[in-house]
N, C-alpha and C positions, 0 to 999 in steps of 0.2 A: 761720108765715111763708107766707102764701098771698095776698099782695097782688097778684099777677099772675093774670089769669083762667085762663091755661093751667096754672097751678100748682094750681088747685082741681079739675082733672080727674083721673080715674083715671090713674095713671102706671105705666109699665113702664120697663125700662132704656133703650129707644130714646127715649121721650119725656123721660126724665130728662136724657139727654145733649142732645137737641135743644133743650129748653126751659130747660136749666140749673136744674132744679128743686131749690132749696136744701134743702127739707125732706126730700127723698129722700136727698140726700147725707148729711144729718144722721142719718137712720135707719141708713145704712150705717156711719157712724163710731160711732154709739152701739152698734151690734151688735159692732163690733170692740173697743170699750172703749178706755180711755186707753192701756193697754199695747199692744194690737194695732195701733191707729192709729199710735202713736209708733214701733213696730217697723217697720211698712211704710215710713213716711216716712224713717226712718234707713237701712233696707235699700235704698231707692230713691235715697239720697243726694240728696234733694229739697230744693233751696234751702238755707235756713239751718236746716232740720230742727226748728224751734221750734213745737211743737204746744200751747204753754201757753195761748194765747188772750190776751184782754185782761187786764192786770194787776188782780188782786184780784177777778175776776169768775168764775173757775172755769168758763170756757166754751170751753176748747180743743177739745173734741170737736165743738162746734157752730159755732164762729166763727173758729178759728185761720186758716183759709184765705180768709176773707172780709175782706180788708183789715186783718188783725190781725197776729198774731205770726209766722205762717208766710209768709215772703217768699221770692221767687225772682226772679232777674234774667232778662232775655231770653236771655242767654248760657247761664245754668244750665238754662233751659227746653230749649234746643237740645241740650245735653249729655244731659239726661234723655230727650228724645225720640229721640235717636240710640240710646240703650240700649233704648228701647221698640221701635223699628223693627228693631234688631238682635237682638231677643229675648234681651237680656242683663239681665233683671230677675228677681228670685227669685219668679216666679209660674209657674203651670202653663201649658202650651201653649194650653189652651182660653181662658185669660184674654187672651193676645195676640190670638187669633182673634176673641174677642168685642169687644175694644177696637177692632180694625180695623173690624169691622162697625158698631159704634156711632158711630165717628168718620167714616164714609164720607160725604163731601159730594157725591161723584160726579164724572163726567168733565166737563172744562171745554173751551171752544171751542179752546184752544191745544193740545189733545191730552193734557193732564195729567189725572191722576186725583187728586183732592185728598181728604185725610183731615184733619180738624181739629176743634178745640173752641174755642168762644168763651167769654169770661168777662168780668165787669165787677165793679167794686167802687168804693166812694167812696174818694177819696184822703184822707189823714189830715193833720191839722195837727200841728205839733210837740207839742201837749199831748195828742195821741191822739184828739181828736174828729174827726168827719167834716167834710171840706171840702165843704159842700153845693154842688151844681151843678158840681163839678169831678171827674167820674168818670174812672177808669182803665178801659181796654178791652184785652182780650187776644184774639188769635187765634193758636193754636199748632197745629202738626201737621206733616204731610209730604205730598209729592206724588210720584207716579211717572209716568214716561213711558218706555216701553220698559224698558231695563235701568237707567235713571237714577232715583235717588231723591234728593229735596231735602227737608231738614228746615228748618222755619221757625218763627219766633216774632216776633209783632208786638205791641208794647205801645204804646198811645196814652194820653196824659195830657192830657185836655181841661181848658181853663181856663174854659169855659162849658158849660152843659148842652147836649148834642147833641140833635138831633131824634129819633134812634133810639138804641137801646142802644149804648154804645161798643164792646162786643164784636162786635156785628153790623156796625157801621161799620168796625171793624178788618178783619173778614173780607172784606167787600165790597171795600175798598181794596186789600188784599193780593192777592186773587184777580185783580182787574182789572189790577193792576200787574205781577204775575209770571206768571200762568197763563192769561190770556185769549189770544185769537188774536193780539193785538198786544202781549202781555206780553214782559217782558225775558228770560225764560228760554226 
């Protein structure tokens, strides 16, 4: 799965997160194995916790989070992220530190420091096939300003193919709306 040019480059954790390199994620889940991946998803209380993948395809380790069986609502994303920011997940302290570093988007003109992750997936038709040209885009994370921390989740559901990745569009819109010099927060 290297159809994007930046996915064909040598990849490290920073580039994996920045470019949403799916094959890198798939190497990590393969290393965890079905049992390990499933245990983490359940321990994190992540969405519907369904890591089975597409029915009859035995692809849970490689596809479950890509518009397949593992689903999460924006509200559930916020709950999960609050646990992440509060360091209330069953992982080592170093994992929290690394996650914060990897998700660092940087300071914004409104004085907020934003941490986040984009994502995109095709929407699904009732029969489970991809709805071509109607992608979903995510931007989830948190922002800090002084002593204040705000956790956020933005899900976009396009009805036509956008000019840029829907995750990138969701990030741009949310940062401009909430964290820019003219933002609401």
